[in-house]
N, C-alpha and C positions, 0 to 999 in steps of 0.2 A: 504494500500500500504506500509506503514512504516513497519508493521510486516512481510509482504511478502519479502521486500527487506532485512531486517535484517536476516530473516531465510535463504534466498538465499545466502547472503554473508557469513554467518556462515558455511553453507554447503560447500562453496568453500574453506574456511579455513580448514575445517575438512579433506579435500583431500590433503592439502599441509603442514599444520603446525604441531607443536608438541603438545602433550596433555597438557603439563604444561601451554603453552600459551593459549590454549583453555579453560582450567579450570579457569585461571586468568581472561580471557575475560568474561566468564559467570558471575563470581562474581562481576566484575566491572559494567556490565550491570544492575545487580540487585541493586547495590549500587546507581547508577545514577538514576534509576527509583524510588528508595525508598527515597533517601535523597533529590532529586530535588534541589540540590545546585550546583552552578557553580564550586566551589572549588573541589568538588568530581570529576566532569567531567574533569576539567583542569588537575588534577593530573593523572587521568587514561590516558588521551590523550597523555600526556608527557611520562608516564612510559611504554606505549605500545612498545616502541623501545627496551625495555629490554626482551620482550617476543616473538617478531615477527621480522623476517628478511626482508630484501629488495629483497628477491627472488620472481621471477614472479610466479603468481598463475598457477596451473595446471588446464586447462580449456578444457572440452570435447565439442564436437560439439553440444550436447544436451544442455549443460550449456550456450553456446553462444546464442543459439536460445531462451532459457528461459530468458536470460538477456534482449534480445531485446523485448521480449513480456512484460516484466515488465516495461521497459523504452526504448522507441524507440531510437536506436543509442547507447545504453549503451554497452560498450566493455570492460568487466573486464579482458580480456586476456592481456590487456596492464597494468594491475595493479599488484602491489606486495603485499605480505602478510601484511606488516606493514600498508600501506595505507588502505587496506581492513579492518583490525582490527580497525583502527581509524574511518573509516566510520561507522562501526557497533556501536561504542561508540557515535558518533555524532547523528546517527539516534535514539539512545536510550534515548537521552536527551528529556525531556518533551516538546512537540511542542505547547506550549502556546506562541503566537506570540511575545508579548512584551518581555517576559522573555527570550525567545529563541534568539531573536536578540541581547539582551544585552550580553548574553553569547557568541554567535558566533562572534559578532563584536569585543569583547575583545580578543577572540582567534585569529581572523584574524590579529589583531594589534600586537600581541605578538608572533605569530608563527615563528618557524624557517623554513628553506628551505623545509625540508621533510614534515613538518606539513602543510605548504602552498600547497605543491603538493597534499596531501590528500584532503584538503579542496576544492581546485579549481576543481580537477578531480571529486569530489562528487557533484558538483553543480546540475547536472541533477537529482540527487536522493534526493535533499534537499526539504523541504517544502518552501512555500512562494517564489516561484522562481522569479516572476516578481519584487519582492522587492530586489532581489539579483543582478539584472542587473548592478546597479552602482558599486557594489563590484567587479563583474567580469571584468567590463571595467577598473576599477582602477588597477586591477591586471596586465593589459597589460603593465604597466610602468616598470615592472621588466626586467632586463637584464640577469636573471638566466634562462638558457635553461630549466632546470627541472621544474621550476614553470611556465614559459611561455607555455611549452608543455602541462602541465596539463590543461590549459585553452583552448589552440588552437587546440591540436591534439586529435583525437579519442574521441571528446567530442561534444555531440549534442547541448549543451547549447548555444554557440555563434550563430550558424546558426538559431536557433529558436527565439532568443530574441534580438540580437544586432541590433540597428538601422544601416542603411547603412553606415554612416560615421564611426562608430566604428567597423563595420565589415571590412570595407576597411582598417582601421588602423591595425586591427589584421593581415590581409593577407599581408599587406605591411611590417609589422614587421617580419612576418615569412619569407618573401623574404630576408629582410635585414639580418636576423640571419641565413639564409640558412637552414631553417627547412623544412622537407618534406611536400610539399603542398598537396600531394595526401592523406595525413592523416588528412586533415582538412575536417570535415564532412560538407556536404552541399555546397561545393565549387562551383560546376557547377551550381546548382540552384540559387546561389546568385551572380553569375557574373553580373557585371553592367558596363555601359560605363565609369563611373568615375574610377572604378578599372582598367579597361583596359588601360585608359590613364595614370594612376599611374604606371602600369607595364611598359608601353612603356617609360615613362620618366626615370624610374630606369634603364632600358636597355641602354638608350642613355647615362646616366651618367657613367655606367660601361664601355661602349665602349670608351667614351671620356677619361677615365682613363686608357685605355689599358687593361681592365680586362674582364674576361669571364662573360657571362650572365647565370644565373640559367635557364636551359632549360624549367622547368615547368612553368615559367611565361607566356609563349605563350599560355598556356591553358586558361588564363584569357581573351585573346584577341579574341579567336575563333568566338564568336557570333557577333563580331563588326568589322570584317575585312573590310577595305575599301582601297582606294588607298594609304593612308598614312601608314597603317599597312602592306600593301602588300610589300612596299619597305623595311620595316624592316625584313619581312620574307624572301625576296630575299637575303638580306645581310646574314641572318642566314643560309640559304641554301648554301651560297658560302663558308662557313667555312669548315674545314676538321674534325670537331667534330661530331662524329656519333650521339651522343645524341641530339645535337643542330639540326641536320638535321632531325632526327626523330620527334622532337618536332614541327618543322616548318611544316613538312608534315602532321602531325596530325591536326595541327591548320588549315591548308588549307582544309583538308578533312572535317572538321567539319563546315567550313564556307559555307554560302549560297551566297557569293559574286562570280559573274560570272568569274571575272578575276582570282580568286583563283582556280577555277576548271580548267581553262585553263592552269595555271602554273603547277598544279598538274599532268597534262597529260605528262609533260616533265620528270616525274620520275616514270614510270610504274613499274619498277623492285623493287624499294624501297617501293613503296606504297603497292605492293602485299605482302610484308613481315610484314606489320604492323598488330598488334593485334587490337581488338576492343578498343574503346576509353579508358574506365576506366582501363582496364588491361594494355594497352600500356602506359598510363600516370603513373600508379603505377610502371611499369617496368623502365621507364625513371627516375622517382623520386628516386626509390630505388638504381638504378645504380649510379646516381649522388651522393647520400649520401655516397655510398661506396668509391667513388673517393676522398672523403674528410677525410676519416679515416686515 
């Protein structure tokens, strides 16, 4: 798998990057494999920024499909050239567990913002993944959006490995930082009653402060709608905010609560214009993010 991933990422770089950078990367991969010393790896990891830009990769539909075949949920279309080159270097380091963790732990401790971005986004491609869970959870402490997004967004690692409490922490922080929830992989599958209650509490705090509520949070409530949540959704429907109304209607439509279905009947025209759930939530989330720009 290591060789397949390295080859795949190198092919992506060949479509996007300059030949000088590719030649440099090939030499560094050979040095890292031959020398097997952390210093060689650290130097290359740092110097990669001289040869690769932060431009997004050029990804074809076939490449997207191949990425998912290699690692389920891997989405390199959200990666840039620099983090891709750094991931190639990381995968090239000899994967002998004890020595590998010594090197990677040192790199995590000393990395700058963009290096952290590359490391956290590459979690699902790394070896020894279960041993990396504490490192990923620790990364949630960051308040740097670039780094947080590398862990939380377009990354299959948290949904696969995080315990419920840490998963809920990730989603709550995404809400607090107003990051796009639709880009959190596994969000629907890992909804839970505790997370729904957290979302509701956050909404009430925002209302009490006279502030708007992120419309995507109601997606977390849908499977657990009861009388209590229904009152919140009624309040949301009473707003003049189109995104809020759409979010409330989607939540009601997904709910199995009888009173939710009855309330939904009062909005036949609006419901008729709603897309299917995943598409509709992405549309709401995307439009909400645009209003913040």
